[in-house]
N, C-alpha and C positions, 0 to 999 in steps of 0.2 A: 452579509447574505453577496460577495464579491468572492469570499469563499465558496462559497458553494457554488457561484456562476464557472466561476474556475475551474472546481474540483468534478461537474458534467464537462464541461467545454474538452479537459482535460479523458473524461471518462469514456466522453460520443467518442473522441478521437481515434482512441484502444479499439472501441466497438466495432468502429468503421476500417482500421487496420486490420484487424483482425479478419475480419468478412472479405477482403482482398486475396484472403491466402488458401490452398488446396488443404485438408487433411496432411495429405504425403506431403506438405512444403512444409508444415507447422510441426514436424517432426528433424527434420534434417538438422543434424549437425555441422558447420562451416570445417569445427575438427574434432579430435577425441576429449579436447579439456575445455570447449565452450558447449553452451544453453545451447540447444537448438528453440526456434523463436515460441513455438510452445510451452517448453520447460519456463522460457520468461511470464510466459500469461500464467502459469497454472504457480511463477515465484509470485508474481502478482496477486492473485486469489489468495492461495496464503499468509501470506504481509496482512493482505488487507484484510484478512480474516481475521487474523490478529490484531489488526489494530481496531476492530469493531468489538471485540472484545478489555481493550483496553478504556475505550467510551466510555462501554458500559460501564466498567467497575470505576470511573472517574464521577460516574453521572450518577452511584450511586455510595458510596465507599466518600469516606471521612480520613483519609489518611494522608502522610506527606504533603503535608501545603505545603513547608519549606521547603522542600525542595526544590535544586535547581538541574536543567540542563547545560551540557558542558558545551564548553566556548563553541565547539564547533560548529555543533546543532542550535548555538545563539545564529551564530553565520546564515546555517543554513535556511531560517526560517527569515530571516532577514530580508535575502536573496529572492526566498519563494524559491527555491530551486536549490538540486541536490547539487553539488562538486561538479563543474564542464570538464569529467574525464574518465578514461576506460577503467574500468570497475577490472581486475585480474585477480581471482580469487584462489580458495586453495582448485588445486588440480581438482581432486577426488568429488566436489562438490559438483560437478559434473551430473555425476549420477547419484546423487542423493534429492535431485529432485526429478519426479518424474513425470515422462511423458502425458500429454496427454490423449484420456481413451478414445477422442472423436473432437473435433470442431466444434458441435455443436453442445459439448461441455463444456465446452469452452466459455462460449455463448450466454447458457444459461447464467454457471455461475457468475462470468462479470457485470449480468444484468441486472441478479438476486445482487451483488453486492452493491449497484449504483442503487438501487431501489430502499436498500439499507442503511446505511450513508447519508442518503435524503432525507430519512425520519427520522435519522440520528441528530441530525442537521438542526434539525424541530425542538427536540429535547437540549441540545447546546445551544441552541441563543433564548430560552427559556429560562436555560440553569445555570449561573457564572458560577462553574461551580469549579473552587482555586483547588481541587484533588486531584494530584496527579500517582502514574506509576511511570514504575522503571521503561525506560529500550533499554533493552543491553548494551549496547554501547554509546548511547549518547546523553543519557542520564533521565530527568526527569519529567514526561511531558503533563499535561492535562487536557480536559475530553478535546477542549480547542483547536489543540496543537494537533492531536493525535491527530484527529482532523484533517489537519494543512498538509 
């Protein structure tokens, strides 16, 4: 239950933060190679939608039970946080994440994801599945780990 509370607290912080910015401000990029704040939200939305499909797969299949996450992921889960460092990716990645078409769309998508994740938490709590799916860089996660 603590994990759900922390998720909702974090998500509410993101929603409150989004509320503070104008649509014009959301698409300003600090430089050519960086993302705008709107692109950061688009990335969060895209990743969370992917995580939702992974949670659903973990709850519906019987694969990869014995697979493990990578050591990097073990540390992240133990700390319940990403490493405290700025990630500088491929300079072209700033063109791959679309700018949002509007603030209302971001708000709507974020609220929909929050609602769906809360529904999935109920399924995860009832089903202690050991099934795992592969994260492209961090190894295999079960439904609870994808949620975290």
